[in-house]
Every structure is written in structure tokens, then in C-alpha cells.
C-alpha positions, 0 to 999 in steps of 0.5 A: 498416508504413507511416509512416501506420499507425504514426502512426495506431497512435500517436495512438490509443494516446495517446488511449486513455492519456490517457482510461484514465489519467483515469478512474481516476487519482485512485484510482491516486494513492491507491494509489500513494502509499500503497503507496509509504509501505507500503514502510516500513510496519514502520518507520512503525509503530515511529515511531508507538509511540515508547514501545514500545521494548523487544526480544525474541527472537521466540520469547519475544515470542510467548510474552509475546503469547499469555500476554496475549492469553489474559487479555484476548480473550473468545470468540476463534476465533483469534490471527493474530501476526507476530513481531518481526523486524529491523525492527520490535520489536512483535508484530503481533496480529489477533484477535476479543474479544467478536464485534469484530475487533481489531488491536493492536501487543504489546510483546515483553516484557510481551505488553501492547498498546502504550500508544499504540494506532495502526494504525501503517503497516497504515493506509497498507498497507490503503489501498492496496488496500482504500481504506477501502472495505468488502470486497470493494468496495475491493479490486475497485475497487483491482484494477480501477484497476491493470488500468487502469494496465497498460492506461495503461503499455503504451498510453503506451509505444507511443505514445511516438516517442523513448522513449530521448530521454525519459530525458535531456529536460526543457524547463523554463518551456515550458508544455504541453511542460514538463508532458509532459517531466516526465510522460515522464520520471517514467514512462520512468525507472522503467518496468520497475518500474512494469510489474512492480509493476502486474502483481504487484498485479493477480495478488495480487487475481486470485482475487476480480477474476477468479474464473471459473477458480475458479468453473468448477472448485469452484463455490461451494465455495470451501472446497475451493479454499483447501485445495487452494490450501494444503493445509498449512493444517489446522483443527480445529472446537472442542469446547467443552471449556476447556482451557488453551493449552500454552507456545508457546515451544517450539513456535516453537523447534521449528518454527525448527529444523524449518523451517530459517529464523526464525519469521514468522506464528503463527496460534493457532486455538480458543485455550483450547479442547481442539482448540486448534492452533498453526501456525507459518510460516517468515519470508519475509524472507530469499527473494523468494517468499512462503513456505509451509513451515508445522508445526502443533502440538497446541495443548494437548499441544505435539506436531507435527501436520504439516509442510508444504513447497510445492513445486508449480511453479505455486504457487512461481511465483505465491509469487514474484510475490507476494513481489516485489510485497510486498518483504518480502525486500528489504534496505534499499538495495533498499527505497529503490529500491521507494521511489523507483519508487513515488514516481515512479509517484505523481508520474507520475499526478499530472502526467498529471492536471494535464497533461490541463488544461494541453493543453486550457487552451493550445488554447482556453478549458476547458469546464465539465467541465474546469474542475471537473476542474481544481478537484478535482485540487488537492483530490485531488493535494494533499489526499491527501499532506494527509490522510497528514500529518495521520494522522501528526500526530494519532499524536503530538497525540491523548491516549494513553488516549482510547477508539477512538484508532486510529479517531480517528487514521484519521478525522482523515486521511479528514476532512482529504482530504475538507476539502481536496478541499471547499477545492480545489472552491471555490477558484480553483487559483491559490489551492487549490494553494499553499495545500494544498501549503503546508499539506502541507509544514508538517504534514510538517515539524511531525510530523518535528519532533514525532517526531525522528528524521525518518522515511521517511514524513515524508521521502516526503510532504514531497518529494511536496508540495515536488514538487507545488508546484514543478510547478503553479507554471507553471500558477499563474501562467497559460499562457506567452505563446508568439511566433506561429510557422508550423507544419504542421497535421496531417491 
């Protein structure tokens, strides 16, 4: 391949890289920041429930939770529980009651809902792939953004001329060159992680974003597809005959013995009905692949109904890909590597969005469209971390007994981010950037001080705010005056 052809390919890839990153850059920034915080989802939940400190054996904790749910859920069709583990002491419970679907963290000893009602880290986890939009639109948008991210990564690699040199290159106070160096370094240093996390994220949503294979084989019969995909999952229709649920702790201990590992998820279907079933899944905290080993029990008699261990190669491959993305297997050091890689990807997206403006400002006066983009950049890139920090502050400042407390925390985050977007659009960037990043730094510091010890999520938000403040310093000062020099213009 001639030099001219190679340069032409690089120019096309650079053009595609820029436009693909720009079109959904703000969505990707939200997804990556929320996903980075979700690495420590259980720890965030612990921090946001400081009153709930008791611990218990997982089987006893789930037993307490089912006892409480039997008394406090009405007309429920199912309880979906996650047993406590080394990273969290509460039982996570999702269930329906009187037609409303609820999420609660339950005390491992009493089984009662934690006094500080909050979604905890679940908010960041859901924001990461649902974007606070109704099903399926949030997931579809997240899947589309992930596709754009994969294209941006591949085209960015092809467009690089000196990819290895960028590991060690950063030239401060050089205007566009400094922004490009920072963007390249953030992207290049963790390129393998960025490719892995983007591809695996796409796979987790593949059945929704690329459903054609499923449609070709199953048509509209999705129930048949899910039965073939997870044949170990069984359910029975309710009979309408009320019968108390048998104690679940003996079932869980038997499941642990048969499955050969600690218990993870526990599904109780048709609770309080003669057709009640208890399905126990082995925890996947000690292996990379998402685990499908499970055992089902009759909920009234406690007798085992069947055991399933996934051994199909294609499904096991999918489970490993899914497990790599979720990182529930990861020990502390690996989780921090995930965290660092996610933070670098978040900042790479932010610097890329700002670089788009800096490049055009240094060449000519900005167009109206780019002026609007410049202001919205400040609102999104500084406002989203501010909204996350406001969520943490709301957790500490809202009264414990207030109705709909968890929803108020989420509303605080969303309205704060919306207000930041308005401020970014209304003020000149030299005012909005320091105002919003400064507010984020103060909010993170206050959240950390109120809820000592300083937690991982406060740390990452503070680092994000400080990094953005440093990255925009050059922009706020205006374009640097460079000495005139002759250079050969590209043909």
C-alpha cells in the first residue's frame, strides 16, 4: 500500500472517529461515568446505608428477608433476592406489591427494609445501561451508543500514526496539541480494556439491539426462546390456594451443598401459593463466567424439583463475555483496574468533545453550531458529575422517614444535572466551566466529609471534577498566541 493511500485511509478514519464520537459523545460520557461508578456498586450501597451494619450467614439473612416479605408484600407474584456476600451485608430484594414493583435493601438479621431508603449503587448501575429512560428505549440508545463507541475505538486506532509513542507523549500549554496528547494518552494507555468493555457491553444487549436471529428461529414466541436459552429455569402457574411458604434456610443450605459454592440469587415464585417455587443460583463471585448452576425446590414441601448446570459451549462463552463486563468475579485489585480503565475512557470522551471545539477555534472563529456545542459541553461534561455528587448529598440530607425517599434522591441528581445544563447554555464557557466543576468538587468534598470514611464514588467524582477543571484551564485562558512559522500545507 502506497504512502498516499495509507494517509488517505488515516484521514477518512480520523474524520469518522471525530463525527462518530461527537454524535453520541454526551450519552457515552454518562454511560462511562455511571459504569465506572458501578464497579463499586455494593460498596456504594453500603456507604449509602450507614445505619445497616449487622451481618449474618447468607442463608439466615435470606430466611429473615422472606419472613419480612411474607408479612409486607401483598399480591406478590415473585421475590427476587440477592444474598449478602463479602462486599455487602444486606439482602437486595426486588418484588411486586399491590401492583407496584419495588427495590429494597433488607436488614440481614431482622429482614426489615433498611431505614435509609435508597437505591444506592443500583442507580448508577441502571443509569449505565438504561439512561433513566423507559424500557426498551434506554437500552436501545445505550446499545447504539456502544456501537458508536466501538467504531470510534477502531477508527481511532487506525488513524494513529505513532500509537506507541503516544504512551509517553504529553506537551502541556500547547493549545490543540496538548488536548490531542491528553486525549490520545487516555485512550491509548487502556485501549485493550476499552475494546473489551465496549464489546462485552454490546453482547449483553445483543438480544435487544440485534434480535433478527431470534426472530428468524422463534418468531414472536419469546417464551420458547428463553426456555431454550435457560432450560433450567422452571415455573408453575399459581393455583390460588393460599399455603404458607416453607422455611427457605434448609433449602439454601442444601443448594449450597449440591451446587458446590456459595449461594447468590434466590427467586421465590408464587409466594404464599400452593404452587410456590424457590430457585437458588450459585454465586458467580468466584469465577469469571456468569453462573447458570441452579436448583429448584417446591416452596411448600421444600423438596428438590431439579438441578441444572450449564455445559453448552456457546452459552458458556456468552456467560464468560457477560461476566467480564459485570466484573463480579474481580478481587479488589482487579476492580480498581476496571475503575481506572473506566475513568480513563470517561475522560477520553470528555477531552475528545472539548478537542472538537479547540481545533476549530484555533483555525477560525467558531460557527453558531459550534458555539452552542461549546456551551452544552460545559453543561453535560461538568453537570453530570455534579448530578452524581448531588445524589450522594441527598442521601445524607433527606429525612429518613420521608415518603418516596429513594425517588427523591434520583430526582435530585437529575434536576441538578438539568440545572447545570441550563447554566452551561446560558453562561460563557470561561464562567460555566469553573463554576460547575468547582461546585462538583465542593459537593464531593461535602459528601465525603458527611459520610466518612471517604468512599470510592466520592473519590472518582472528585477526581473527575478536578481533571475536567485542569483540562479546560487552557480553554478558559483563550487560544495561545503562537509565533508565525512556515509549514507545508497538505495537498
